[in-house]
N, C-alpha and C positions, 0 to 999 in steps of 0.2 A: 483810531483807537475807539474802544467801546467801554462804557461804564454802566454798572448796575447800581441804581439808586433806590433806597428803600425808606428814606426818612425825609428830612427837611430839604433835600435836593430835588424831591419830586415836584411836578408841576403844581403851581398854586401854593406851595409851601414857602416858608420864610426865606429859605435859601434856594428857591427855584433855579434849577440848572440853566434854563434859558435866560433868566434875568441876570444870573451871575456872568454868563457869557457876554450879554449886552453891555453890562456895566464896564467890561474890560475891552470892548470893541473886538470881540472874538466872534467868529461866525456862529450862528445859532445851531445848537445841537440838533441832530436828526433823531426823532423818536423812532425806534425800531420795533417796539412792542413791549408787552408785559412779560415778566418771568417770575419765578420763585426759586428760593433756595431753602433747604431744610435747616432749621435752627430755632432759636428763641429770641424774640424781640422784647426788649425791656424799655420801660418808660423812665427816662432821666428827667422828666419835667418838660423842658422846652424842646427836647429832641429824643429820638430813640437810639438804642444801641443793639446791634445784632451779634449774637454768639452762634456760630455755626455748630450744628449738631445733627448728624444723620438720623437720630431718633426724634428730632424736633418736629415742629409743624411747618407747613409751607409759609415762608415769609415772602410777601409779594413786593414787587418793585417794578421799575421801568428800566429799559435798556435804551441807551442813546449812543449814537456814533458822534464823536466829538473831535475837534481840532486838538492836536497835541498841546498847544499853548494853554488850553483850559485845565490841564492837569495841575499846573501850579496854582491856579485859582481854587480848584477843588481841595488841593492839599492845604491851602491856607484856611479855607472854611472849616475843614476837619482838623485843623491844627496838627498836621503831619509835616514834620520838619526833619531833614537829615540829621542823624545823630542825637535826636531828642526823643525820649520815650514819652508818648502822650496817650490819651484815652483811645483814640482811633488809630488804626494801623492800615496801611495800604496793602492790599493783596489782590491776587487775580483769582477768578473763579470761572468755571464754565457753566453757562446757563443755556436753556433752550428757549428760543423765541420762534413760535410757529413751526416747531420741529427742527429748527436749524440750531446747531450748537455754536455758541459764541463765547470767546474768552473775553472777560470783562474785568476791569479794575473795580474794586469796591472797598468800602471802609467799615470793617467789623470792629468790635471791641473784644478785649480778652475776657474770659469767663470770670476772672478775679475782680473785674470792675463792676459786676452787676449784683453782687451780694446784697440782699435785702431790698432790691428794687422790685417794683411790681412788673410782672410779665404781661405783655400784650398778647393774649392768647389767640386772638384772631390772626396775628401775623401781619396786620395791615395798619401802618401808622396813620395814614390819611383817614381811614374809617374810625380809628381810635380817637383822633383829634376831633372829628365831627360829633362823636358821641359824648364828649365831655360837657 
């Protein structure tokens, strides 16, 4: 399985995907490269939320190949539970890494959740965090 991460699951961030795997004795994810999706990135304070939008800016993130067992851990971090409507939702998206298309799981938020929140115009959560 592949996953596209754009916020706190990125390397060095509070929910670093490799750290999450290690805490649950799951094999370390394999970093495949960087990718971007068009949308708007919003600042929720401690984490970002991505709203997809073809007219948006490139929102950058990282693509990892992961063990299927890690999905349950990521769902827990993002508070995605079956039958429960939460802030984040699990979807699939196709991204390109070095010219190769890959279908990835990712966790966007609905447009209705970002009303009044500041947009991260750079599309890069890590750079935004460093600039605070």
